[in-house]
C-alpha positions in Angstrom: -8.2 -22.4 7.4 -6.3 -25.3 8.7 -4.5 -25.6 12.1 -1.1 -25.7 10.3 -1.8 -22.4 8.5 -3.1 -20.8 11.6 0.1 -21.8 13.5 2.2 -20.5 10.6 0.4 -17.1 10.6 0.8 -16.9 14.4 4.5 -17.5 14.1 4.8 -14.9 11.4 2.9 -12.5 13.6 5.3 -13.1 16.5 8.3 -12.6 14.2 6.9 -9.3 12.9 6.2 -8.2 16.5 9.8 -9.0 17.5 11.1 -7.1 14.4 9.0 -4.1 15.4 10.4 -4.2 18.9 14.0 -4.3 17.6 13.2 -1.4 15.3 11.7 0.7 18.1 14.7 0.0 20.3 17.1 1.1 17.5 15.1 4.3 16.9 15.1 5.0 20.7 18.9 4.5 20.9 19.6 6.8 17.9 17.2 9.5 19.4 18.9 9.2 22.8 22.4 9.7 21.2 21.1 12.8 19.3 19.6 14.2 22.5 22.9 13.7 24.4 24.8 15.4 21.6 22.4 18.4 21.6 22.7 18.7 25.4 26.5 18.8 25.1 26.3 21.5 22.4 23.5 23.6 24.2 25.8 25.4 26.6 27.9 26.6 23.6 25.0 28.5 22.1 25.1 32.2 23.0 21.9 34.1 23.9 22.4 36.2 20.8 22.5 33.1 18.6 19.3 31.8 20.2 17.5 35.1 19.6 18.6 35.0 16.0 17.2 31.5 15.5 13.9 32.5 17.2 13.6 35.5 14.8 14.3 33.3 11.8 11.5 30.9 12.7 8.3 32.2 11.3 5.2 32.0 13.5 2.9 29.2 12.9 0.0 30.1 10.6 -3.3 30.6 12.4 -5.9 28.0 11.8 -9.6 28.6 11.7 -11.5 27.8 14.8 -13.8 24.8 14.6 -17.5 25.6 14.4 -19.1 25.8 17.8 -22.0 23.7 16.7 -21.3 20.0 16.4 -22.7 17.7 13.8 -26.5 17.3 13.6 -27.7 14.1 15.4 -29.6 12.5 12.6 -31.3 9.1 12.4 -32.4 6.9 9.6 -36.0 7.9 10.4 -35.1 11.6 10.0 -33.6 11.0 6.6 -36.6 8.9 5.5 -38.9 11.7 6.7 -36.9 14.3 4.8 -36.2 12.5 1.5 -38.8 9.7 1.4 -36.6 6.7 0.6 -33.1 5.4 0.4 -32.9 6.5 -3.2 -34.2 9.9 -2.3 -31.4 10.2 0.3 -28.9 9.2 -2.4 -30.2 11.9 -4.8 -30.1 14.6 -2.1 -26.6 13.6 -1.2 -25.5 13.9 -4.8 -27.1 17.3 -5.1 -25.1 18.4 -1.9 -21.9 17.1 -3.5 -21.6 14.0 -1.3 -20.3 11.1 -3.3 -19.7 7.6 -2.2 -17.3 5.0 -3.8 -20.0 2.4 -3.7 -23.6 2.1 -2.5 -23.6 3.6 1.0 -25.0 1.9 4.0 -27.5 3.8 6.2 -24.8 4.6 8.8 -22.7 6.1 6.0 -25.6 8.2 4.8 -26.4 9.4 8.3 -22.8 10.4 8.9 -22.5 12.2 5.6 -25.6 14.2 6.1 -24.7 14.9 9.8 -21.2 16.3 9.0 -22.0 18.1 5.7 -23.1 21.3 7.4 -20.1 21.2 9.8 -17.6 20.9 6.9 -19.4 23.7 5.0 -19.2 26.0 8.1 -15.5 25.2 8.6 -14.6 26.0 5.0 -16.6 29.2 5.1 -15.0 30.3 8.4 -11.5 29.6 6.9 -12.3 31.6 3.7 -13.5 34.5 5.8 -10.6 34.4 8.2 -8.1 34.4 5.3 -10.0 36.9 3.2 -10.3 34.6 0.3 -12.4 36.1 -2.5 -13.5 35.2 -6.0 -14.5 31.6 -5.1 -18.3 32.1 -5.1 -19.9 29.1 -6.8 -16.6 27.1 -6.9 -16.9 23.5 -5.7 -14.1 21.4 -4.2 -14.1 17.7 -3.8 -12.5 16.4 -0.6 -11.9 12.7 -0.3 -12.0 11.3 3.3 -10.1 8.1 3.8 
């Protein structure tokens, strides 16, 4: 890449940064005006109206607690010992429902196997907490981005 192109990209980056600063300032100004208007209105709200609003707001749904056990600390040697080879790891991952968009690297395989049990525990805890039935044997595909 030439010096001229680098300078051009740096200038464009500076312009983008300035535009972002202007946008942030505008958002802050609008938010400040909204806060000021709400503060002006707040004394006009009666306690009865505030209570009615609080009753109208439904409580937040409870979320399942995260498993107390964290991910298993695996290494490449652990996976090789369990599955024999890179291709053995790929086959085992496929059987567990772990899919990759392309050939995974060792760090991706290690992360996938490390977190597979944690994800399974989280889903089971959620299903038990919510009393979800009739899903035995059902598989879900979750894509992480």
